[in-house]
Legacy VTK file of the C-alpha trace (Angstrom):
# vtk DataFile Version 3.0
C-alpha trace
ASCII
DATASET POLYDATA
POINTS 279 float
84.321 -73.624 43.017
84.441 -76.491 40.407
84.547 -79.104 43.096
81.619 -77.818 44.888
79.479 -77.496 41.844
80.504 -80.735 40.843
79.738 -82.259 44.144
76.422 -80.613 44.403
75.355 -81.748 41.102
76.275 -85.441 42.155
74.240 -84.901 45.274
71.248 -83.935 43.127
71.645 -86.510 40.504
71.803 -89.161 43.736
68.516 -87.686 45.605
66.409 -87.620 41.905
67.940 -91.295 41.604
66.806 -92.564 45.201
63.258 -90.042 44.726
62.955 -92.382 41.581
63.837 -95.426 43.343
61.061 -95.043 46.419
58.547 -94.074 44.021
59.029 -97.108 41.831
59.268 -99.463 45.064
56.126 -97.554 46.834
53.843 -98.787 43.795
55.032 -102.280 43.620
54.696 -102.684 47.322
51.353 -101.983 47.859
49.640 -104.626 49.951
45.878 -103.756 50.517
42.814 -105.652 49.631
41.249 -105.544 46.034
37.334 -105.775 47.282
35.351 -106.576 44.115
31.235 -105.560 44.740
28.677 -107.559 42.333
26.286 -105.213 41.076
24.131 -107.436 38.981
24.788 -109.157 35.793
27.951 -108.054 34.467
27.989 -105.232 36.426
30.865 -104.721 39.529
32.263 -102.167 41.539
36.214 -102.933 42.053
38.322 -101.132 45.021
41.880 -101.006 44.320
44.669 -102.228 46.678
45.689 -98.275 46.345
41.961 -97.085 47.110
40.648 -96.415 43.542
37.238 -97.133 42.575
36.123 -98.921 39.345
32.738 -99.378 38.361
32.388 -102.141 35.027
29.347 -102.513 32.958
26.745 -101.099 35.427
22.936 -102.069 34.645
21.788 -100.776 38.110
18.517 -98.320 38.072
16.710 -100.869 35.843
18.950 -104.023 36.518
16.531 -106.426 37.975
19.023 -107.976 39.972
21.220 -105.145 41.185
21.067 -104.208 44.932
18.010 -102.015 46.115
20.391 -99.344 47.604
22.128 -98.668 44.188
18.846 -98.585 41.937
17.482 -95.920 44.451
20.658 -93.866 44.515
23.564 -94.108 42.215
25.383 -92.086 44.387
25.489 -94.694 47.042
28.235 -96.071 45.203
30.486 -93.435 46.366
33.121 -91.676 44.544
33.896 -93.592 41.134
37.357 -92.883 39.530
36.854 -94.163 36.248
34.486 -96.583 34.581
35.163 -99.741 31.869
32.258 -100.648 29.537
32.792 -103.506 27.408
29.901 -103.207 24.871
26.809 -101.010 23.975
24.046 -103.590 25.335
21.496 -101.760 27.737
22.847 -104.267 30.083
26.261 -103.163 29.936
26.286 -99.492 29.343
22.715 -98.531 30.789
24.016 -96.285 33.799
27.467 -95.836 33.103
27.028 -92.038 31.232
24.993 -90.929 34.208
27.797 -92.512 37.027
30.164 -90.920 34.641
28.541 -87.406 34.658
27.992 -87.727 38.462
31.470 -87.703 39.093
33.066 -86.211 36.613
35.154 -89.240 36.004
36.209 -91.190 32.594
34.554 -93.391 30.618
36.847 -96.056 28.923
35.438 -98.156 26.222
35.827 -99.374 22.716
36.501 -96.705 20.074
33.403 -97.279 17.974
31.049 -97.438 20.816
32.286 -94.379 22.587
32.066 -92.128 19.179
28.635 -92.685 19.033
27.984 -91.757 22.893
29.674 -88.379 21.960
28.233 -87.782 18.513
24.203 -88.455 19.837
25.084 -86.041 22.899
25.325 -88.781 25.568
28.390 -88.103 26.952
30.513 -84.770 26.520
33.991 -85.625 24.899
36.081 -84.696 27.781
34.677 -87.553 30.351
35.366 -90.199 27.594
38.214 -92.020 26.379
38.412 -94.257 23.307
40.841 -97.606 22.731
40.671 -100.829 21.152
41.879 -104.513 21.662
45.580 -104.976 22.749
45.333 -101.227 23.606
46.115 -100.462 27.302
45.586 -97.611 29.683
46.966 -96.339 32.763
44.256 -94.325 34.676
46.077 -93.884 37.942
49.641 -94.874 38.993
50.124 -98.643 39.259
46.908 -99.239 37.603
46.489 -100.927 33.741
43.739 -102.007 31.985
44.326 -103.936 28.242
41.200 -104.516 25.967
41.072 -107.931 24.846
38.642 -110.072 22.267
35.596 -110.791 23.155
33.155 -112.855 20.772
30.067 -110.835 20.961
28.134 -108.222 19.004
27.411 -104.087 20.480
24.309 -101.994 19.649
23.442 -98.953 20.681
19.513 -98.088 21.072
19.164 -94.343 21.345
15.727 -92.956 22.691
15.733 -89.950 19.760
14.255 -86.940 22.381
13.098 -85.173 19.369
11.325 -87.735 17.263
10.201 -89.939 20.592
11.374 -93.180 18.860
13.878 -95.314 19.799
17.078 -95.604 17.045
19.333 -98.274 16.732
23.223 -97.087 15.950
26.297 -99.494 15.517
28.551 -99.364 18.239
31.827 -101.120 17.507
33.256 -104.218 18.643
32.820 -105.307 22.131
35.735 -106.203 24.135
36.912 -107.913 27.378
39.650 -106.450 30.051
42.314 -107.340 31.888
42.359 -105.238 34.739
45.760 -105.148 36.714
45.672 -103.437 39.742
48.996 -101.842 41.926
49.551 -105.163 43.638
49.916 -107.134 40.485
46.613 -108.371 41.206
44.913 -109.141 37.731
41.378 -109.133 37.034
39.961 -110.846 33.372
36.496 -109.221 33.070
35.518 -111.235 29.725
32.389 -109.309 29.362
29.827 -111.043 26.993
31.650 -113.794 24.918
31.117 -116.726 23.151
34.091 -119.313 23.142
36.796 -118.490 21.035
40.556 -120.409 21.096
42.690 -117.250 21.775
41.336 -117.415 24.920
44.105 -120.032 25.945
46.484 -117.196 24.360
45.001 -114.491 26.298
45.414 -116.498 29.538
48.731 -117.470 28.795
49.867 -114.468 27.989
48.133 -112.071 30.750
48.079 -114.474 33.528
44.834 -113.538 35.005
44.356 -114.159 38.992
40.601 -114.205 38.711
38.334 -114.594 35.847
34.995 -113.308 35.627
33.071 -115.493 33.120
29.360 -115.215 31.471
27.227 -118.266 32.171
23.900 -117.365 31.190
23.704 -118.819 27.388
21.569 -117.224 24.644
23.731 -114.269 24.309
26.891 -115.963 25.635
28.474 -118.897 26.531
26.445 -121.395 28.820
27.341 -123.042 31.862
29.061 -125.934 29.903
31.287 -124.045 27.718
32.352 -121.579 30.291
33.876 -124.743 32.294
34.970 -125.924 28.929
36.942 -122.853 28.553
38.291 -122.523 32.174
39.256 -126.008 32.340
40.876 -126.319 28.987
42.376 -123.187 28.052
42.150 -120.557 30.843
43.136 -122.564 33.641
43.126 -119.550 36.207
43.573 -119.391 40.223
39.790 -118.289 40.508
36.831 -118.176 38.316
33.524 -116.395 39.274
30.222 -117.173 37.124
28.254 -113.890 35.974
25.813 -112.635 33.330
22.800 -115.053 34.370
19.611 -114.833 36.111
18.681 -111.040 35.031
17.240 -112.189 31.742
14.531 -115.406 31.039
16.165 -116.033 27.697
19.947 -116.827 29.829
18.671 -119.834 31.577
22.326 -120.863 32.682
22.548 -121.541 36.107
25.489 -121.495 38.815
24.568 -125.237 39.844
25.001 -126.271 36.284
28.316 -124.224 35.889
29.357 -126.125 39.478
28.683 -129.417 38.117
30.558 -129.162 34.658
33.301 -127.832 37.023
33.581 -130.589 39.516
36.996 -131.429 38.289
38.440 -128.419 38.032
41.607 -127.136 39.953
40.489 -123.379 39.511
38.671 -122.156 42.715
34.854 -121.041 41.888
33.889 -118.123 43.526
30.119 -117.586 44.419
28.702 -114.483 44.958
25.328 -113.220 45.310
24.308 -109.419 44.115
25.166 -106.811 46.384
27.694 -109.106 48.291
31.768 -107.954 48.516
34.784 -110.445 48.786
38.008 -109.399 49.245
41.039 -110.754 47.537
LINES 1 280
279 0 1 2 3 4 5 6 7 8 9 10 11 12 13 14 15 16 17 18 19 20 21 22 23 24 25 26 27 28 29 30 31 32 33 34 35 36 37 38 39 40 41 42 43 44 45 46 47 48 49 50 51 52 53 54 55 56 57 58 59 60 61 62 63 64 65 66 67 68 69 70 71 72 73 74 75 76 77 78 79 80 81 82 83 84 85 86 87 88 89 90 91 92 93 94 95 96 97 98 99 100 101 102 103 104 105 106 107 108 109 110 111 112 113 114 115 116 117 118 119 120 121 122 123 124 125 126 127 128 129 130 131 132 133 134 135 136 137 138 139 140 141 142 143 144 145 146 147 148 149 150 151 152 153 154 155 156 157 158 159 160 161 162 163 164 165 166 167 168 169 170 171 172 173 174 175 176 177 178 179 180 181 182 183 184 185 186 187 188 189 190 191 192 193 194 195 196 197 198 199 200 201 202 203 204 205 206 207 208 209 210 211 212 213 214 215 216 217 218 219 220 221 222 223 224 225 226 227 228 229 230 231 232 233 234 235 236 237 238 239 240 241 242 243 244 245 246 247 248 249 250 251 252 253 254 255 256 257 258 259 260 261 262 263 264 265 266 267 268 269 270 271 272 273 274 275 276 277 278
């Protein structure tokens, strides 16, 4: 009887070990493509190899360069599994609360940006998650997002329905995101940032495959600064310029960026608003 019990116990142990190994292997063996849709400015929708949909910094309904089909109807984005917002400026936060509530999905962001969204009644607490630089989240199996430094500012402008006036509220510090997908593909969304030397450390430590970098100038790096960061500190496989053309003060152009990058070893990805690429 004791031998039967031990044998059964051993078989259960073997079964559990195999189950865990197969599950882990299934997560690391995801072979699908990553789809990147540019929503204009710094807004993106990522469809992951495992089928999840991530929306980042959506400035759509009022975004001057946002694709028309999404400006009319945010549900045209399809189901959104979760959202990432880098900071509270309107060209980044804009439609994120509405998309989160429409999909009953979590809006992730810097801790001191999320808090006023809750206390001002813009977002319900159960649809938010606060984290900060070097902190990581794992919203779904195989997906990991780490907040990293960005050199910028963050201010929340709230239209008070009682007073009818716009109010300015501190909204913590901005961040960028390292987004690691189910197949190991890594995207560094830099958010809004100026130059800072720890870009080199972030690149060496996290080793992103694709970098989304602002080039507009005035509020962020311009084309020359962005090219300097890519060529001297980051050196990724691929880089895509963003955050230009939607604000008359952000005058940096792709042509200027290409000129500054002419001797670069990084592949430059050029997109137009509404275009989807696969990686």
